[in-house]
Legacy VTK file of the C-alpha trace (Angstrom):
# vtk DataFile Version 3.0
C-alpha trace
ASCII
DATASET POLYDATA
POINTS 87 float
222.830 317.058 152.007
222.652 318.409 155.528
219.273 318.769 157.082
218.319 322.255 158.352
216.471 322.461 161.648
214.332 325.529 162.294
215.234 327.630 165.289
213.442 326.714 168.483
211.622 330.098 168.638
209.963 329.583 165.251
208.780 326.125 166.239
207.314 327.411 169.518
205.583 330.293 167.729
204.046 327.858 165.265
202.797 325.635 168.090
201.410 328.631 169.979
199.397 329.778 166.949
197.773 326.401 166.295
195.053 326.749 168.952
194.050 330.122 167.471
192.844 328.335 164.362
190.388 326.129 166.220
186.793 327.081 166.986
186.100 328.455 170.451
184.162 326.319 172.916
180.410 326.767 172.845
179.074 329.355 175.283
176.368 328.126 177.625
172.981 329.508 176.701
171.191 331.491 179.398
168.214 329.707 180.895
164.920 330.580 179.270
161.974 331.644 181.320
159.088 329.332 180.773
156.557 331.751 182.171
156.974 335.439 181.766
155.371 337.486 184.476
153.671 340.499 183.092
152.725 343.565 185.001
149.091 344.634 184.926
148.105 347.134 182.297
147.940 350.756 183.285
144.366 351.970 183.362
143.067 355.461 184.073
141.797 356.078 187.579
138.060 356.665 187.767
136.968 359.366 190.156
133.263 359.501 190.930
131.312 362.451 189.589
129.782 364.236 192.512
127.492 367.233 192.944
127.034 367.830 196.669
124.264 370.223 197.662
124.707 370.225 201.445
127.616 370.158 203.844
126.836 366.544 204.717
126.933 365.562 201.027
130.169 367.541 200.641
131.758 365.622 203.507
130.573 362.311 202.064
131.828 363.201 198.574
135.201 364.188 200.014
135.445 360.743 201.653
134.493 359.048 198.351
137.088 361.067 196.430
139.760 360.314 198.989
138.988 356.573 198.862
139.102 356.629 195.047
142.476 358.435 195.081
143.901 355.970 197.609
142.723 353.062 195.440
144.344 354.700 192.395
147.614 355.231 194.303
147.618 351.583 195.368
147.224 350.488 191.727
150.086 352.728 190.628
152.330 351.472 193.436
151.652 347.818 192.584
152.413 348.397 188.885
155.599 350.288 189.763
156.770 347.479 192.070
156.042 344.888 189.384
158.004 346.835 186.778
160.956 347.246 189.140
161.016 343.489 189.860
161.028 342.562 186.168
163.524 345.106 184.845
LINES 1 88
87 0 1 2 3 4 5 6 7 8 9 10 11 12 13 14 15 16 17 18 19 20 21 22 23 24 25 26 27 28 29 30 31 32 33 34 35 36 37 38 39 40 41 42 43 44 45 46 47 48 49 50 51 52 53 54 55 56 57 58 59 60 61 62 63 64 65 66 67 68 69 70 71 72 73 74 75 76 77 78 79 80 81 82 83 84 85 86
């Protein structure tokens, strides 16, 4: 009985499909952060309660308010920069 040989194309197709049945190589895992930097919590800005009675007290209270607002702005800017670094 004569032996039948498959056409070369069928044999090559079979060999090309064999790697598709194997499992893919393992993907490297991303490095874990050991320490996670957290941004400071957002807290409300405290403005001093003032009741100036004279022009001198008004000038002083304006300076206190301005200093408190600048401190509040600095806190907001530092929190914003921290969030931008960690996003």
